[in-house]
N, C-alpha and C positions, 0 to 999 in steps of 0.2 A: 516391505519392511515391517518387522514385528518388534515393537518396543516393550521391554519389560523393565521399567525403571525400578530401582530399589524402593521398598515401601517406607523406609524410615531414613531418608538421606540426611547427611549433615551438610551445612553450608560449605560450598566449594567442592563438594564431592563430584567426581566425574563419572559419566557412564557413556560407553562407546557402543554403537550399533551401526552396521553397514557403512563404516567409514566416517560417520559423524560422531563428534564428541559433544555431549551435553553436560552442562554444569548446573548444579542446584544452587539457586540464589537465596534459598530460605523461603521462597514463595512459589517460584516456577522453575522448570528446567529450561535453560536457553542453550542455543547452539553456539559452541565456541567456533569462531570463524577467523579466517585470515583476511577477511574483507577490511578495507580501510574506510573509516567513516568520514564523510564530508564535513568540512568546517562551515560556519555561517558564510564566510567570505566566498568560499568555493561554490556554495549553493546559490548565492546571489549572482556571481560572475559566470557560472557554468563551469563544469569541471569534467575530468576524465570519467569514462563510464565505469571504471573499477571502484569508484567511491559510492558508498551507500548513504542515502539520506535518512535522517531521523525526523520525527515530528518537529524538533527544534530547528533543524537546518531547513526544512521545508517552510517553516514559519518565517525564517529569515528571508528566504527567496520571495515569499509572498509579500512580506513587509516592504521589500524593495520596490514593489509596484502597488502602493497603497490605494485603496478606494478613498477618494477625497469627497468632502461634503458636496452634495449636488450631483455627483456622478452616479451612474446606475449601480445598484448593489445586487441586482439579479433577483429573479423570482424562480421558484422551483418549476422546472419544465421536464416532463417525462419525454424521453427521446428513445428512438430505436437504435440500438447499438449491437455489435457482434463481438464475440471473443476474438482476440489476436489481430484486431484491426487498429491501426494507429489513427487517432483523432487529434486535432489541434485546438487549443483554447484560443479562439479569435474574438472573444467578447470584449476585450479591452481592460480587463481586471481579473484578479485571481478568482477562480471558479471552484465552488464546492461540487463534488461528484458523490452521489450516493447510489450504491448498487445493491440490489437484493438478489440472492441466489437460493435455489432450492436443490435438495438432493436427498437420496435415500439414507444417507448417513453423513456425519460431520466430514469424513474424508471425501465423500462424493461432492460436497458443496465447496471444496477448497478451490481457490483461485488466487492469482497474484496480480495486484495492481502495479503498473509501471508508469513512470513519467520520465521525461527527458527534454532537454532544451533543443534537441535535434530529432529528426525522424530517422530511425524508429526510436520510440521511447524505450529506454534500456536501464533505468534506475528503479530498483525495487522501492516501493513506498511502504513505510511502516504505518499502515492505515489504521484508523480506528475500526476494529473488527468486532462485530457482535455475532454470537452464535445463538440461535433460537432453538426451540425444540424441533425434533425430527430431522436434525442436520441442516436446517436452513441457516443461512448466514447473511450478513450484510457488511459492506465496506463503505467508509466515508473517508475522502481525502481531498486535498486542495491542489489544484493545478495552477501554477503561476501563469501570468499573462504570456501568450505566445508559445507556451510549452506544449509538448505532445503527451498523450496518455493512451493507455490501453489496458485491457484485462486479459490475462492469459489463464486458461483453465488448467487445473492440475489433473482432474479426473473427469467426472461426468456431471458437473453442475448444470442446472437449468436457470437461465437468466430470466427472472420474473419481473424485474423493474429496474430501470436505469434513469436516474433523475439528475439533472444538472441545474445549478442555480445560475441563470443567464440574465 
């Protein structure tokens, strides 16, 4: 897919390429989608796989299982994980996951974090994503208690570090 966005877009302007429609927000191009967004109540209770979680709904799901005073809050633990394998949060509280990837370009280091209240994890997480120089990237997201999670690769990233707060 080759994207050639207009150089001076106006707010709300649309650009279509390879069946995807992008809309200019005034700051970034975002993909117009027919996906339905999960509400806080749906995130807490569990919901259909066709609902997408945002950072706010993920927070609501995590808040439903709060860490109470005196309970473990977790320490960063480097673990060995693989792409496209489902793992479950069994630590007894919401867990932070931080993943570092390397690639020869930004496209090569693309990956998609997924979580779900059932196996397999099937809800895209809108994770905190950082892109560093040379195409390296990192993801941080929270996995609610008992939920499943995985990282699907888009192209050719190299998994350099996977840390979980346990």
